[in-house]
Each structure stands twice: as structure tokens, then as C-alpha cells.
N, C-alpha and C positions, 0 to 999 in steps of 0.2 A: 463536464468541462475537463479537458486534459491540460494538466500543468507541465508534464514532461513525459517522455517515452524512454524506456530502457530496453535495448536489444538484448536478447538472450546470448550469453557467452558460455554458460555451463549447461543449461537446459537444452534438450534437443527438440522439444515441442511444447505447445502451450499447456498440455496436461501435466508434464513434468515440472514446468515452471510454477504452475498453480500449486502443486503439492509441496514444492520447496518453500514457497512463500507461506502457504497455509501452516506448515510445520514450524516456521520461524515466527510469523506474526500471530502470536496467540495472546490471550488476555494476560497470561502469566508474564510473558516477555514485555508486554507494554506496561504492566504494573510497576516495573522497576523505574519507569520514567514518571511515576506518580500521576498516571492518567488512567481514568476508568473508561472503558470502551466496550460497546457491544459489537460483536462480529457476526457477519452473515457470510457463509461460504456457499457459493453456487457453482459447483464444478460443471454442471451441464451447460451453463452459459459462460464459463470461464470468468467469473466475477467474484471479487472479494470486496465487501464493504465493511466499514467500521464507523461507528458514530459514538460520540460522547458529548459532554457538556462543551458546547461552543465549536464543534468541528464535525465534519464528515469526510471520510476518505474512501475513494473508489479505486479499484485496480481491475482493469479489463484486460484479459490475456488474449492476444491474437496469435497468428501463426509464428511470428518471429520476434515479438516484443510485447511489453506490457505498458498500457497507458495508465498513468496515475493522475488522479485529480484530488485536490484538497480544498474544501470549502471551510472558511473560518468565519466566526462572528466578528463584528466590528472591533471588539476589544482585542481580539487575537491577531487581526490582520497585520500589525507591525512585525509579528514573528513569522510570517508566512515564508519568507526567503530562507530563513535559518531552518525552519521545519522541513521545507521541501529539499534543501540540501542534505539534511540528515536522512530523510526517507530515500532519496535517490542513491546515496552512498550505500545504505544497507541493502536495498533491492538489487543494485548492480553487483554488489559483492556476492550475493547468494545465487542469482540466476545468470 
């Protein structure tokens, strides 16, 4: 399920956007938000997934944009708007 789409501004193609996001969204960078997550990077399908306690994040890279989806457990749903806003801002800033 896609929650929002970000068009590429800095990246020229999906492979470049994938690498930019892969280098930014790492377990070390996410740890500063006090969140533990497991990441799966699939460059052949242009897909990055992250999952942790109570959430899963998917980023699907297409020709000119990335589709981002965030699934949260019931207890975290009230934070979805704020989390999506932060994710959108960070992704848009980098790609």
C-alpha cells in the first residue's frame, strides 16, 4: 500500500535514487531515533524494506519516483501522520 510518492529531483534514475536512499537509511542512522529495524535491500527489484517492532516500511523505486508505504500496529497508528511527514521530508531532501 502506497502512502505517498516522491518524485526524483536530484537522482537521474531509479538505480541512483535507490543507492542514495540505501546509503542514507541504514540501521546506524535509524538507531538515533531509538528504533531498531531490520533492512532488506533488493536492487534488482528497486525495493527497500524495513521492519521493526510495530511497523514495516516499503520503498518501491520506479522510473521517476519512489512509492513509500508505512504499516503500523494499532498502538502506533496515531503517530502515522507525523511519521509519514518526517519520512517524506527526508526522502525528498535526498533524492
